[in-house]
N, CA, C and O atoms as a Maestro MAE file, in Angstrom:
{
 s_m_m2io_version
 :::
 2.0.0
}

f_m_ct {
 s_m_title
 :::
 protein
 m_atom[216] {
  # First column is atom index #
  i_m_mmod_type
  r_m_x_coord
  r_m_y_coord
  r_m_z_coord
  i_m_residue_number
  s_m_chain_name
  s_m_pdb_residue_name
  s_m_pdb_atom_name
  i_m_atomic_number
  :::
  1 25 1.422 21.009 -2.551 1 A "MET " " N  " 7
  2 3 0.184 20.625 -2.755 1 A "MET " " CA " 6
  3 2 0.602 18.804 -2.628 1 A "MET " " C  " 6
  4 15 1.443 18.147 -3.241 1 A "MET " " O  " 8
  5 25 -0.536 18.350 -1.410 2 A "PHE " " N  " 7
  6 3 -0.446 16.849 -1.170 2 A "PHE " " CA " 6
  7 2 -1.569 16.388 -2.593 2 A "PHE " " C  " 6
  8 15 -2.443 17.148 -3.008 2 A "PHE " " O  " 8
  9 25 -1.244 14.771 -3.266 3 A "ASP " " N  " 7
  10 3 -2.125 14.498 -3.435 3 A "ASP " " CA " 6
  11 2 -3.203 13.924 -3.032 3 A "ASP " " C  " 6
  12 15 -2.725 12.817 -2.786 3 A "ASP " " O  " 8
  13 25 -4.221 13.841 -2.795 4 A "PRO " " N  " 7
  14 3 -5.056 13.400 -2.773 4 A "PRO " " CA " 6
  15 2 -5.021 11.506 -2.370 4 A "PRO " " C  " 6
  16 15 -5.158 10.684 -1.463 4 A "PRO " " O  " 8
  17 25 -4.702 11.689 -3.955 5 A "THR " " N  " 7
  18 3 -5.188 10.330 -4.565 5 A "THR " " CA " 6
  19 2 -3.676 9.073 -3.551 5 A "THR " " C  " 6
  20 15 -3.485 8.136 -2.776 5 A "THR " " O  " 8
  21 25 -3.345 9.631 -4.022 6 A "THR " " N  " 7
  22 3 -1.835 9.036 -3.516 6 A "THR " " CA " 6
  23 2 -1.545 8.633 -2.103 6 A "THR " " C  " 6
  24 15 -0.689 7.783 -1.857 6 A "THR " " O  " 8
  25 25 -2.356 9.326 -1.020 7 A "ILE " " N  " 7
  26 3 -2.511 9.652 0.442 7 A "ILE " " CA " 6
  27 2 -3.722 8.781 1.226 7 A "ILE " " C  " 6
  28 15 -3.803 8.487 2.419 7 A "ILE " " O  " 8
  29 25 -4.716 8.451 0.006 8 A "VAL " " N  " 7
  30 3 -5.721 7.887 -0.251 8 A "VAL " " CA " 6
  31 2 -5.316 6.381 -0.082 8 A "VAL " " C  " 6
  32 15 -5.457 5.778 0.981 8 A "VAL " " O  " 8
  33 25 -4.591 5.604 -1.688 9 A "TRP " " N  " 7
  34 3 -4.489 5.251 -1.940 9 A "TRP " " CA " 6
  35 2 -3.113 3.900 -1.149 9 A "TRP " " C  " 6
  36 15 -3.115 2.677 -1.007 9 A "TRP " " O  " 8
  37 25 -2.140 5.004 -0.832 10 A "TYR " " N  " 7
  38 3 -1.395 4.728 0.248 10 A "TYR " " CA " 6
  39 2 -2.164 4.112 1.860 10 A "TYR " " C  " 6
  40 15 -1.787 3.090 2.434 10 A "TYR " " O  " 8
  41 25 -3.221 4.975 2.316 11 A "ALA " " N  " 7
  42 3 -4.337 5.011 3.425 11 A "ALA " " CA " 6
  43 2 -5.079 3.208 3.890 11 A "ALA " " C  " 6
  44 15 -5.366 2.488 4.847 11 A "ALA " " O  " 8
  45 25 -5.066 3.292 1.995 12 A "ALA " " N  " 7
  46 3 -5.584 2.025 1.810 12 A "ALA " " CA " 6
  47 2 -5.049 0.758 1.491 12 A "ALA " " C  " 6
  48 15 -5.820 -0.058 0.987 12 A "ALA " " O  " 8
  49 25 -3.623 0.370 1.732 13 A "ILE " " N  " 7
  50 3 -3.082 -0.396 0.849 13 A "ILE " " CA " 6
  51 2 -2.559 -0.400 2.609 13 A "ILE " " C  " 6
  52 15 -3.111 -1.370 3.127 13 A "ILE " " O  " 8
  53 25 -1.784 0.280 3.549 14 A "CYS " " N  " 7
  54 3 -1.078 0.919 5.203 14 A "CYS " " CA " 6
  55 2 -2.289 -0.076 5.375 14 A "CYS " " C  " 6
  56 15 -2.084 -1.290 5.348 14 A "CYS " " O  " 8
  57 25 -3.948 0.607 5.609 15 A "GLY " " N  " 7
  58 3 -5.255 -0.396 6.558 15 A "GLY " " CA " 6
  59 2 -5.735 -1.365 6.274 15 A "GLY " " C  " 6
  60 15 -6.448 -2.155 6.893 15 A "GLY " " O  " 8
  61 25 -5.297 -1.336 5.170 16 A "ALA " " N  " 7
  62 3 -5.524 -3.332 4.808 16 A "ALA " " CA " 6
  63 2 -4.166 -3.961 6.140 16 A "ALA " " C  " 6
  64 15 -4.559 -4.403 7.219 16 A "ALA " " O  " 8
  65 25 -2.864 -3.898 5.853 17 A "LEU " " N  " 7
  66 3 -1.557 -4.217 6.256 17 A "LEU " " CA " 6
  67 2 -1.746 -4.125 7.527 17 A "LEU " " C  " 6
  68 15 -1.517 -5.154 8.162 17 A "LEU " " O  " 8
  69 25 -2.119 -3.149 8.143 18 A "ALA " " N  " 7
  70 3 -2.056 -2.805 9.176 18 A "ALA " " CA " 6
  71 2 -2.770 -4.484 10.618 18 A "ALA " " C  " 6
  72 15 -2.428 -5.083 11.637 18 A "ALA " " O  " 8
  73 25 -4.195 -4.383 9.287 19 A "ALA " " N  " 7
  74 3 -5.888 -5.493 10.160 19 A "ALA " " CA " 6
  75 2 -4.474 -6.596 9.736 19 A "ALA " " C  " 6
  76 15 -4.182 -6.904 10.891 19 A "ALA " " O  " 8
  77 25 -3.714 -7.162 9.089 20 A "LEU " " N  " 7
  78 3 -3.357 -8.296 9.074 20 A "LEU " " CA " 6
  79 2 -1.949 -8.878 9.458 20 A "LEU " " C  " 6
  80 15 -1.708 -10.076 9.607 20 A "LEU " " O  " 8
  81 25 -1.111 -7.907 9.586 21 A "ALA " " N  " 7
  82 3 0.181 -7.645 10.327 21 A "ALA " " CA " 6
  83 2 -0.203 -8.419 11.554 21 A "ALA " " C  " 6
  84 15 0.258 -9.489 11.158 21 A "ALA " " O  " 8
  85 25 -0.580 -8.641 12.469 22 A "PRO " " N  " 7
  86 3 -0.513 -9.303 13.459 22 A "PRO " " CA " 6
  87 2 -0.207 -11.065 13.157 22 A "PRO " " C  " 6
  88 15 0.749 -11.796 13.415 22 A "PRO " " O  " 8
  89 25 -1.136 -11.219 12.691 23 A "SER " " N  " 7
  90 3 -1.305 -12.990 11.994 23 A "SER " " CA " 6
  91 2 -0.328 -13.052 10.887 23 A "SER " " C  " 6
  92 15 -0.863 -13.729 10.009 23 A "SER " " O  " 8
  93 25 0.982 -12.629 10.461 24 A "LEU " " N  " 7
  94 3 1.798 -12.711 9.729 24 A "LEU " " CA " 6
  95 2 3.137 -13.083 10.096 24 A "LEU " " C  " 6
  96 15 4.014 -13.409 9.297 24 A "LEU " " O  " 8
  97 25 3.254 -13.015 11.382 25 A "GLY " " N  " 7
  98 3 4.390 -13.731 12.265 25 A "GLY " " CA " 6
  99 2 5.531 -13.185 12.641 25 A "GLY " " C  " 6
  100 15 5.384 -11.995 12.920 25 A "GLY " " O  " 8
  101 25 6.954 -13.702 12.800 26 A "THR " " N  " 7
  102 3 8.230 -13.005 13.026 26 A "THR " " CA " 6
  103 2 7.614 -11.254 12.610 26 A "THR " " C  " 6
  104 15 6.786 -10.910 11.767 26 A "THR " " O  " 8
  105 25 8.585 -10.253 13.799 27 A "ARG " " N  " 7
  106 3 9.448 -9.136 12.745 27 A "ARG " " CA " 6
  107 2 9.378 -8.986 11.030 27 A "ARG " " C  " 6
  108 15 8.732 -8.541 10.082 27 A "ARG " " O  " 8
  109 25 10.653 -9.774 11.476 28 A "ASN " " N  " 7
  110 3 11.511 -9.830 9.896 28 A "ASN " " CA " 6
  111 2 10.198 -10.227 9.057 28 A "ASN " " C  " 6
  112 15 9.864 -9.262 8.370 28 A "ASN " " O  " 8
  113 25 9.425 -11.223 8.903 29 A "ARG " " N  " 7
  114 3 8.880 -11.540 8.431 29 A "ARG " " CA " 6
  115 2 7.564 -10.327 7.887 29 A "ARG " " C  " 6
  116 15 6.954 -10.115 6.839 29 A "ARG " " O  " 8
  117 25 7.585 -9.800 9.138 30 A "ARG " " N  " 7
  118 3 5.721 -8.525 8.139 30 A "ARG " " CA " 6
  119 2 7.164 -7.418 7.850 30 A "ARG " " C  " 6
  120 15 6.568 -6.352 8.007 30 A "ARG " " O  " 8
  121 25 8.261 -7.109 7.617 31 A "ILE " " N  " 7
  122 3 9.305 -6.204 7.305 31 A "ILE " " CA " 6
  123 2 9.146 -7.014 5.955 31 A "ILE " " C  " 6
  124 15 8.234 -6.771 5.165 31 A "ILE " " O  " 8
  125 25 9.895 -7.785 5.792 32 A "LEU " " N  " 7
  126 3 9.549 -8.131 4.238 32 A "LEU " " CA " 6
  127 2 8.059 -8.103 4.168 32 A "LEU " " C  " 6
  128 15 7.994 -8.232 5.391 32 A "LEU " " O  " 8
  129 25 7.167 -8.065 3.917 33 A "VAL " " N  " 7
  130 3 5.360 -7.961 3.328 33 A "VAL " " CA " 6
  131 2 5.420 -7.074 3.395 33 A "VAL " " C  " 6
  132 15 4.970 -6.449 2.435 33 A "VAL " " O  " 8
  133 25 6.039 -6.238 4.611 34 A "GLY " " N  " 7
  134 3 5.152 -4.415 3.813 34 A "GLY " " CA " 6
  135 2 6.392 -4.270 3.115 34 A "GLY " " C  " 6
  136 15 6.351 -3.043 3.209 34 A "GLY " " O  " 8
  137 25 7.697 -4.513 2.359 35 A "ALA " " N  " 7
  138 3 8.408 -3.935 2.328 35 A "ALA " " CA " 6
  139 2 7.304 -4.924 0.522 35 A "ALA " " C  " 6
  140 15 6.662 -4.077 -0.099 35 A "ALA " " O  " 8
  141 25 7.205 -6.144 0.018 36 A "VAL " " N  " 7
  142 3 6.484 -5.945 -0.937 36 A "VAL " " CA " 6
  143 2 5.278 -5.731 -1.592 36 A "VAL " " C  " 6
  144 15 4.774 -5.774 -2.714 36 A "VAL " " O  " 8
  145 25 4.874 -5.333 0.250 37 A "VAL " " N  " 7
  146 3 3.127 -4.846 -0.363 37 A "VAL " " CA " 6
  147 2 3.391 -3.120 -0.779 37 A "VAL " " C  " 6
  148 15 2.539 -2.639 -1.525 37 A "VAL " " O  " 8
  149 25 4.410 -2.299 -0.369 38 A "GLY " " N  " 7
  150 3 4.692 -1.064 -0.786 38 A "GLY " " CA " 6
  151 2 5.643 -0.727 -2.067 38 A "GLY " " C  " 6
  152 15 6.039 0.377 -2.441 38 A "GLY " " O  " 8
  153 25 5.890 -2.022 -2.627 39 A "ILE " " N  " 7
  154 3 6.330 -1.621 -4.240 39 A "ILE " " CA " 6
  155 2 5.448 -2.833 -5.143 39 A "ILE " " C  " 6
  156 15 6.079 -3.252 -6.114 39 A "ILE " " O  " 8
  157 25 4.499 -3.250 -5.001 40 A "VAL " " N  " 7
  158 3 3.723 -3.408 -5.799 40 A "VAL " " CA " 6
  159 2 2.813 -2.286 -5.190 40 A "VAL " " C  " 6
  160 15 2.286 -1.692 -6.130 40 A "VAL " " O  " 8
  161 25 2.444 -1.794 -4.053 41 A "ALA " " N  " 7
  162 3 0.734 -0.407 -4.838 41 A "ALA " " CA " 6
  163 2 1.289 0.789 -5.191 41 A "ALA " " C  " 6
  164 15 0.521 1.712 -5.461 41 A "ALA " " O  " 8
  165 25 2.859 1.014 -5.261 42 A "ALA " " N  " 7
  166 3 3.338 1.612 -5.533 42 A "ALA " " CA " 6
  167 2 3.647 1.435 -7.132 42 A "ALA " " C  " 6
  168 15 3.311 2.396 -7.824 42 A "ALA " " O  " 8
  169 25 4.243 0.328 -7.797 43 A "SER " " N  " 7
  170 3 3.369 0.145 -8.983 43 A "SER " " CA " 6
  171 2 2.442 -0.082 -9.494 43 A "SER " " C  " 6
  172 15 2.216 -0.085 -10.704 43 A "SER " " O  " 8
  173 25 1.792 -0.298 -8.663 44 A "LEU " " N  " 7
  174 3 -0.035 -0.409 -9.067 44 A "LEU " " CA " 6
  175 2 -0.693 0.990 -8.959 44 A "LEU " " C  " 6
  176 15 -1.883 0.931 -8.651 44 A "LEU " " O  " 8
  177 25 -0.399 1.715 -9.065 45 A "LEU " " N  " 7
  178 3 -0.708 3.506 -8.276 45 A "LEU " " CA " 6
  179 2 -0.870 3.788 -9.882 45 A "LEU " " C  " 6
  180 15 -1.981 3.537 -10.348 45 A "LEU " " O  " 8
  181 25 0.256 4.347 -10.876 46 A "PRO " " N  " 7
  182 3 -0.133 4.841 -11.781 46 A "PRO " " CA " 6
  183 2 -0.991 4.230 -12.658 46 A "PRO " " C  " 6
  184 15 -1.494 5.026 -13.451 46 A "PRO " " O  " 8
  185 25 -1.418 2.790 -12.821 47 A "PRO " " N  " 7
  186 3 -2.534 2.836 -13.938 47 A "PRO " " CA " 6
  187 2 -3.786 2.903 -13.179 47 A "PRO " " C  " 6
  188 15 -4.940 3.056 -13.579 47 A "PRO " " O  " 8
  189 25 -3.294 2.748 -11.951 48 A "VAL " " N  " 7
  190 3 -4.855 3.097 -11.741 48 A "VAL " " CA " 6
  191 2 -5.149 4.021 -11.570 48 A "VAL " " C  " 6
  192 15 -6.364 4.160 -11.712 48 A "VAL " " O  " 8
  193 25 -4.369 5.301 -11.165 49 A "ARG " " N  " 7
  194 3 -4.835 6.173 -11.412 49 A "ARG " " CA " 6
  195 2 -5.544 6.780 -13.564 49 A "ARG " " C  " 6
  196 15 -6.588 7.194 -14.067 49 A "ARG " " O  " 8
  197 25 -4.709 6.572 -13.843 50 A "ALA " " N  " 7
  198 3 -5.111 6.522 -15.285 50 A "ALA " " CA " 6
  199 2 -6.234 5.574 -15.760 50 A "ALA " " C  " 6
  200 15 -6.966 5.731 -16.737 50 A "ALA " " O  " 8
  201 25 -6.221 4.674 -14.974 51 A "ALA " " N  " 7
  202 3 -8.198 4.273 -15.248 51 A "ALA " " CA " 6
  203 2 -9.181 4.708 -14.592 51 A "ALA " " C  " 6
  204 15 -10.303 4.289 -14.876 51 A "ALA " " O  " 8
  205 25 -9.040 5.459 -13.769 52 A "LEU " " N  " 7
  206 3 -9.872 6.933 -12.869 52 A "LEU " " CA " 6
  207 2 -9.371 8.005 -13.912 52 A "LEU " " C  " 6
  208 15 -10.200 8.862 -13.608 52 A "LEU " " O  " 8
  209 25 -8.454 8.742 -15.159 53 A "GLY " " N  " 7
  210 3 -8.383 9.915 -14.953 53 A "GLY " " CA " 6
  211 2 -7.781 10.669 -14.442 53 A "GLY " " C  " 6
  212 15 -7.376 11.695 -14.988 53 A "GLY " " O  " 8
  213 25 -7.559 10.338 -13.209 54 A "LEU " " N  " 7
  214 3 -6.949 11.630 -12.573 54 A "LEU " " CA " 6
  215 2 -5.661 12.146 -13.149 54 A "LEU " " C  " 6
  216 15 -5.139 13.160 -12.684 54 A "LEU " " O  " 8
  :::
 }
 m_bond[215] {
  # First column is bond index #
  i_m_from
  i_m_to
  i_m_order
  :::
  1 1 2 1
  2 2 3 1
  3 3 4 2
  4 3 5 1
  5 5 6 1
  6 6 7 1
  7 7 8 2
  8 7 9 1
  9 9 10 1
  10 10 11 1
  11 11 12 2
  12 11 13 1
  13 13 14 1
  14 14 15 1
  15 15 16 2
  16 15 17 1
  17 17 18 1
  18 18 19 1
  19 19 20 2
  20 19 21 1
  21 21 22 1
  22 22 23 1
  23 23 24 2
  24 23 25 1
  25 25 26 1
  26 26 27 1
  27 27 28 2
  28 27 29 1
  29 29 30 1
  30 30 31 1
  31 31 32 2
  32 31 33 1
  33 33 34 1
  34 34 35 1
  35 35 36 2
  36 35 37 1
  37 37 38 1
  38 38 39 1
  39 39 40 2
  40 39 41 1
  41 41 42 1
  42 42 43 1
  43 43 44 2
  44 43 45 1
  45 45 46 1
  46 46 47 1
  47 47 48 2
  48 47 49 1
  49 49 50 1
  50 50 51 1
  51 51 52 2
  52 51 53 1
  53 53 54 1
  54 54 55 1
  55 55 56 2
  56 55 57 1
  57 57 58 1
  58 58 59 1
  59 59 60 2
  60 59 61 1
  61 61 62 1
  62 62 63 1
  63 63 64 2
  64 63 65 1
  65 65 66 1
  66 66 67 1
  67 67 68 2
  68 67 69 1
  69 69 70 1
  70 70 71 1
  71 71 72 2
  72 71 73 1
  73 73 74 1
  74 74 75 1
  75 75 76 2
  76 75 77 1
  77 77 78 1
  78 78 79 1
  79 79 80 2
  80 79 81 1
  81 81 82 1
  82 82 83 1
  83 83 84 2
  84 83 85 1
  85 85 86 1
  86 86 87 1
  87 87 88 2
  88 87 89 1
  89 89 90 1
  90 90 91 1
  91 91 92 2
  92 91 93 1
  93 93 94 1
  94 94 95 1
  95 95 96 2
  96 95 97 1
  97 97 98 1
  98 98 99 1
  99 99 100 2
  100 99 101 1
  101 101 102 1
  102 102 103 1
  103 103 104 2
  104 103 105 1
  105 105 106 1
  106 106 107 1
  107 107 108 2
  108 107 109 1
  109 109 110 1
  110 110 111 1
  111 111 112 2
  112 111 113 1
  113 113 114 1
  114 114 115 1
  115 115 116 2
  116 115 117 1
  117 117 118 1
  118 118 119 1
  119 119 120 2
  120 119 121 1
  121 121 122 1
  122 122 123 1
  123 123 124 2
  124 123 125 1
  125 125 126 1
  126 126 127 1
  127 127 128 2
  128 127 129 1
  129 129 130 1
  130 130 131 1
  131 131 132 2
  132 131 133 1
  133 133 134 1
  134 134 135 1
  135 135 136 2
  136 135 137 1
  137 137 138 1
  138 138 139 1
  139 139 140 2
  140 139 141 1
  141 141 142 1
  142 142 143 1
  143 143 144 2
  144 143 145 1
  145 145 146 1
  146 146 147 1
  147 147 148 2
  148 147 149 1
  149 149 150 1
  150 150 151 1
  151 151 152 2
  152 151 153 1
  153 153 154 1
  154 154 155 1
  155 155 156 2
  156 155 157 1
  157 157 158 1
  158 158 159 1
  159 159 160 2
  160 159 161 1
  161 161 162 1
  162 162 163 1
  163 163 164 2
  164 163 165 1
  165 165 166 1
  166 166 167 1
  167 167 168 2
  168 167 169 1
  169 169 170 1
  170 170 171 1
  171 171 172 2
  172 171 173 1
  173 173 174 1
  174 174 175 1
  175 175 176 2
  176 175 177 1
  177 177 178 1
  178 178 179 1
  179 179 180 2
  180 179 181 1
  181 181 182 1
  182 182 183 1
  183 183 184 2
  184 183 185 1
  185 185 186 1
  186 186 187 1
  187 187 188 2
  188 187 189 1
  189 189 190 1
  190 190 191 1
  191 191 192 2
  192 191 193 1
  193 193 194 1
  194 194 195 1
  195 195 196 2
  196 195 197 1
  197 197 198 1
  198 198 199 1
  199 199 200 2
  200 199 201 1
  201 201 202 1
  202 202 203 1
  203 203 204 2
  204 203 205 1
  205 205 206 1
  206 206 207 1
  207 207 208 2
  208 207 209 1
  209 209 210 1
  210 210 211 1
  211 211 212 2
  212 211 213 1
  213 213 214 1
  214 214 215 1
  215 215 216 2
  :::
 }
}
């Protein structure tokens, strides 16, 4: 079964990144920024879930 919290979390993060991506410069820089955002998002999800009681 899919976890709706995880889906909504990553949808929000990816949506924000996509909104900013054209202004981030070269493809390599966008890949790097995307990787960093993914690591930060994955690191923040457990405390966010705990704070929301999920």
